[in-house]
N, C-alpha and C positions, 0 to 999 in steps of 0.2 A: 307638395311633393310632385315634381315633374309636370304639373298642370300647364306650366308656361312653355313646355317643350313640344315641338312638333315632330313626332316620329315619322320618318319617311321610310318606305320599304319599296324594293324593286318588284314591280308586278310583271311577271313573265307574259301575261296576256297583252299588256300595252307596251311592253319592252321599255319601260321607263320607271324612274323612282316617283312614287306618289305619296302625298301626305296621307297617313293612316287615319281614316275617319270611320269608326265602327258604326254599324247599322243601328244598334240599340245600346248606346252608352248608358251606364258604365260596363255593360256586358259585352264580352267578346267571345265569338264562337270560332274555334280553330280545330281543323281536322288534319291529321298527318298520317300518311301511309306507313303502316307498321310492317313487321317482317312476315314472310311466308315461312312458317316454322317447320322446316323439314331438315334443318342442319344447324350447326353451331353458328352463333352470330360472329361476324368478322369485322374488320376495321371499317369496311364500307357501310355496315349497319350502324356503326358508332357515330358516323358523321351526321346523318339527319337527326338521330336521337339527340345529340349534343347541340346541334344548331337550333332545333326547335325547342329544346329545353331552355336555352338562353333566351329565346323569344318569349316563351311562357313566363320565365322569371322576370324579364324586363317589363312585359305588359302588366304583370302584377305589381311591380315596383311603381309603375306609372299610375296605379290606383284602379286598374280595370279588374273586373270579376271575370276570370277566364274559364270557359268550359272547354277543356282540351280533350279531344277524342283521338285516340290512336288505335287503329284496328289490328286485329290478328287474322291473317289469311290462313285458314285451315281447310279450305276446299276450293276447287275451281281453278286454281292456278296451274295450267297445263305446261308441259315442258316447252312447247313451242308457242310463240305469240300468235301464230296463225291458227290457233284453236285446235292444234293436233297434238298427238302424243298423249302420254299418261298424265294423270294428276300427280304433281310432284310429291304430295304427302302419301297418296295411295301407293305410289311406286316404292317409296321408302318403306312403307308398311309391309309391302309384299316381299321386298328383299330381306327385311329384318324379321319377317314372320310375326308381325305385331298387328294389333288393331290400329287403324289410322289415328284414333284419338289418343292412343298411348304415345305415338310418335309426336303428336301435337303437344301433349302435356309435358313430355320429356324436354323438348326443345324450347317450349315456352318458358319453363322454369329456368332453364339455362340462360335464356335471353334476359329474363327479369333479374337474375343474379348478376349478370354482366352489367346491366343498366344501373343496378344499385352500386356496384363497384365504381362505375364512372360518375356516380353522384347525379344521375339523371332522375329528376323527380317523376314519380308515376303520373300518368295522365289522369284526368277526371273520370274518364270512362275508357275501358279497353274491350270493345265488343268483338266477338268472333263472327266471321262470315257464316259459319255453320249454324250459329244461333239466330240467324236473321234470314232464313230461307223464305219465310212467309213474306217479309218485306220485299225481298228480291223478286218473288213471283208477282207481287202486286206491281212493282216497277215495270216488269216485262209486259204485263197485261195492259198497263197504261200506254206504253209505247206502241203495242199492237193496235190498241183502240184508236190511237192517233194516226195510224197508217204508216209508221216509220219502221215496221218490222214485218217479217213474214215467217210462217211455219214451214219447215221443210223436213220431211221424214222424222217428225217427232222433236226436232231441234228448232229453236227460234233464233233467227239472225237479224241483226240490225241492217236496214237498207241504207247504206251510206250514200248512194247516188241520189235516191229520192230525198233524203235529208238535205243533201248538199244543194239540191234545186231550190229549197225553201230557206235554208240557213247556210252556214258555212262550215264545212268539215275541214279542219286544218288550221283553225283560228289560233290555237295555242302554240302549235309547233311550227306555224308559218309555212305549212306545206300546201301545195296546190294539188287538188284531186286528180287533175289530168296527168300531171307528172307522175303521181303515185300509181295511177292505173297503167301507165306505160311501163313502169319499172317493176310492177308486181307480176311474178311468174304465176302461171296457173299451177296450183300445188296439187300433188297427188292426193286423191281421196277427198278433194275439196268440192266435188261436184254438187254437194247439197246447196252450196251458196250460189246466188245469182251472180255474184261478183267477188273477186278475190279480196277486195277491201272490206267486205261485210264482216262483222265480228259477231261471235256467239253471245246471245243473251241467256240462252238455256240450251244445254246439251243433253241429248238423249243418252242414257248410260248404256254401254255395251253390257252383255250378260255378265261378264267377269268383273265389272266395275263395282267395288264395294260401297263407295260413298254415293248414295242415291236417295232421292226424295220424290214423292209423287207430286205431279203438277197437272194443270189442265192439258198439257201437250204430251207428256211422257213421264216415265220414271227417269229422273236424271239429276242434274246439278246445275247451278247457275254459272254463267260465264264470269271470268275473273273480274271484269270491270264493273259488274253490277253492285258488288258489295259496298263499295265506297259511296256510290250515289245513294243507295238505299239507307245505309247506316248514317251517313252525314246528314241526310234529310231527317231521319228519325230523331236524332239526338240534338241537332242544331237548327232545324227548321228549314223551310223552303229557300231561305236566303241566309247565308252566314258570311263571316268576314274573311277568314284565311284558310286556304288549303295548301298544305306543304308536302314536300317529298323530295326525293333525289331527282336530278336532271334526267336520269335515264328513264324516268316514268312519264316525262312530258308526252312522248309518243311511244306506244299507242295508249297507255293506260289513262292518263289524264285527258287526252284528246277525246277518248271514248266516253269518259265520265261527263264531259261537257255536252257531248251529243246526246247522251242518255237523259241528262237533266232537261235540256231544251226540248227534246222529243217527248218527254213525259209531262212536263209542266209549262212549257212555252218560254222558259227563261233559264239562264244558268243559275245555279245555286250559289256559286262562289264569287266574291268580290275581288279578292287579291290572291293570285296564284304565286306561291314562292317555292323556289327550287335551289337546293344546295348542289354544288358541283361534286365531281367524283374524286375518289382517292385513286391515285395511279401508282403502278409499280413499273419502273423503267418506261414511263410514258403511256402504259396501257392500263385501261380501267381494271381495277381490282374487282373480281366478281366470281360467284360460285360457278357460273357457266364456263368461265375461262380457266378455272382451276388454279389461278395464281393468287388465291386469297390466303390471308393469315388470320386465324380465328382470334378473338379477344383473349380466350383462355391461353392460347399459345403465346400471345404477347405478355400476359401476366406471369407465365411460367418460363418463358424463354425457350420453349420446346418446338422450334421450327428451324429447318436448315438455313432459312434466310435471316434469322435473328442471331446477333452476336451476344445478346444478353436478354434478361427479363426486363420488361418495362412496366412500371407501376401504373395502375389505372389513371391516376391524376396526371402522369406524364403524357399519356395518350390524349387525355382531355385537353391539356395545355397545348400539345402539338396541333390538335385540330383547331383550337381557338386562335392560334398564332397566325392563321391564314384567314382571309375573308371568306365567308361561307360560299360565295359565288365563284371563287377561284379554285383551280385544281390544287390538290396537295399531293406531292410525290413522296411516296414512302422511301426512306432510307434509314439505315442504322445511325448514320452521322446526324441526320436531322432530328431523330428521336433522342439521341444522346444530348444534343444541344438543347432540346426542349426540356429534358430532365434537369440539366444544369441551370437553365434559365428559371424554371419553376422553383428550384431549390433556393436560388438567390432571392427571388421575390418573396418566398415564404419566410426566409431567414430575416429579411428586412422587416416584414410584417411583425415578426416575433420581437425584433430589436426595438420596434416602435413602442411596444408595450413596456420596455424597460427604460425608456428615455426619461430624464428629469427635466421638467420645464424650467426656463429662465424667465427673467423679466421681459426680455424682448427677443425677436427672431432675427438672426443674421442670415438665415436661408429663406429663399422665397418659395413658399408652397401655396400661395394664393391661387384661386381659380382652378384647382385640380378637379374638384367635383364637376364644375361646369364643363371643363374640357372633356371629361369622361362621358358626361351626359350627351354632349354634342356628338361625340363619336358614336355612341350607341344609337342616337336618333338618326344618324346617317346610315340607314340600312344595316344596323347592327355591326358597326365596324370594330369588332373585337381586337384585331391586331393594333389599332391605334389606341384603344383603351389600355392595352398591355404596355405600349410604348410610353404612354403618359405615366403609368404606375412606375415604370423603370426610371423615368426622369425624376419622379418624386423620391424614389429609392436612393438616388445619388445624394439628395439633400439630407435624407434621414441618416445615411451612413456618415456624412460629414459631421453631423451633430454627435452621432454615436462615437466617432473617433476623436471627439473633443476639439474639432476644428470649426465648430459653429454652435449657435444656440437656437432654441426654439421656445416660443411663448406657450403658455398653458392653452390658450384659445386655439392657436395653430396646431398644437399637438392633438388636442381633442378632435379637431376637424379632420386631421390626417388619419387618425385612428378610425373615425367614422367612415371616411371615404374608402379606406383600404378594406375595412370589414364589408362595406356595401358592395364594392365592385369585385373584390377577389372572391368573397364568400357567397354573398346573396345572388349576384348577377352572373358572374362567370362560373360560379359553382365549384371553385377550387378549394380544396381543404388539405391540411397538412397530413392528416392520417394516411398512412400507407403510401406516402409519396416516397420515391426511390431512396432518399437519404435516411429515411426514418429507421429502418432496420439497422443500418450502420451506426446511426446516432445512439440508438438504444443499446447496442453492443458496447460502444465506447463508454457510455455512461455507467453500465454495469461494471465494466473493468475498472473504472475510476473509483467506484464505491468499494469494490473488492480490494483494490490497492490500499485505500485508507484503512480498511479493517485488518489487512495483513500487517500494516505498520503498527496498528494498535496491538495486534497479537505479539509482535516483536517487542513492543514496549512493555507488555505484561510479563513476557519471559525475562526481560531485563529488570523487572520490578520497578519500571518507570511509571508509577501509578498516575502521576499528574497528566502525562501525555495520553495514557490509556483512557482516563476518565474524560479528558477534554474532547477527544475524538468522539467518544460515545455520546457525551452530553450534547455536543454541537450537532451531531447527526440526528439525535432525537428531536432537537429543536427544529431541524429542517423537515421533520415529519417521518423519519425512518424509525423502524423498530429493530433493534439489534439484539440478537439472542445468542449467548455463548453456548456452544455445544462441546462435547468431548473431543470432536474432530476439529474444532475451530470456531466457526460462527455461521449464523444465518441472518439474513436481513430481509425486511419487506418494507413497503411504503405504507 
């Protein structure tokens, strides 16, 4: 299974595709940045979740034992990347007059519900930043001991200039520290820092700040970047294979993670850095800060002024997988409607496949489908190409279904296996609750009611033969028909 395939993935750090070679095969360690839980998950959150879900599924298909860690940020993420403003969760708690952990619990459950709807597998471990304060304090102490941080008025800051003299700050985002220094304004209230580029490792809490822990430096809370370095190391070791997230996290979040890792242990923790591109709306990134986001719940119910209808979770998943994870996806109703129709066609073909009768020989060519799909997946998870191969095979299946071709038993079995593997196990698409399902269910109910109404008519006309035939054949199909004084009831 897949052992003769070389998976290549694009490594943001080296800016090229590299053959994936895990550090400790068959084990793979993978860390992905999860949500900051202070609001409902939106389409932008669905993209990394689905992208790395497919990677998780595919690595398992290749025979690897994957430990997948996806964190929950529930403390330390301030409104401004320059370490100023309120904690996003504490602010929400203050506005709603709740405990911060009530806010966290509420939005975490909603995030997990949305992930289940999108058929995103749960990660192996889902650690909370607030549950790993001790590990983060330890990380900060190591960086201080190694001379790459300083304490200022109870807060601890990472010394970017000192670090850059010995290592390179900007290695992931390809930025030059001198350019950054020239373009960074001195920010109001930032005089605790030696340098505007320095970032907080620990922040002293203001008296009104609810979320606080005691540390050697002050009562306070960790900087946003600490949690991933500390938790990745705790659960995956000092060196692990893959760290993923959205492209918007490359700088400053992931850049700071690398600096923290090197400053604390002398080397980066991560081998392959992977980033998915953004979802855009009219060419602009969809995000909470820009206020142009549509939540997943709004997609599922159609309750947003930018939506012309409701879109099923599987339509959203298919829409995201139709583009390569490193290209932008522009949201529009037309694109989503097309995705819904495409998915329906693919799933209908898959269903038709189960009803085909094999012949002695094949007149349609379906050889090599498995290999073509594997090759596309191994080429940096090229899901749109996998989908196009499945659509090509769908043409052959429909030719046979329409009676214009034949297929052998061996070819039919192989096709069924490949469709089940790639549509279900790897792309994670399923027919349940895909857009057409409700309509199909309704049509099917109406058809059964129609038959039973004809039977009622037959009984009134004393046409017992027709009445019995309808009842007996429905029973054979697995229906239970019960006559009532008002007509009939049926169940399966």
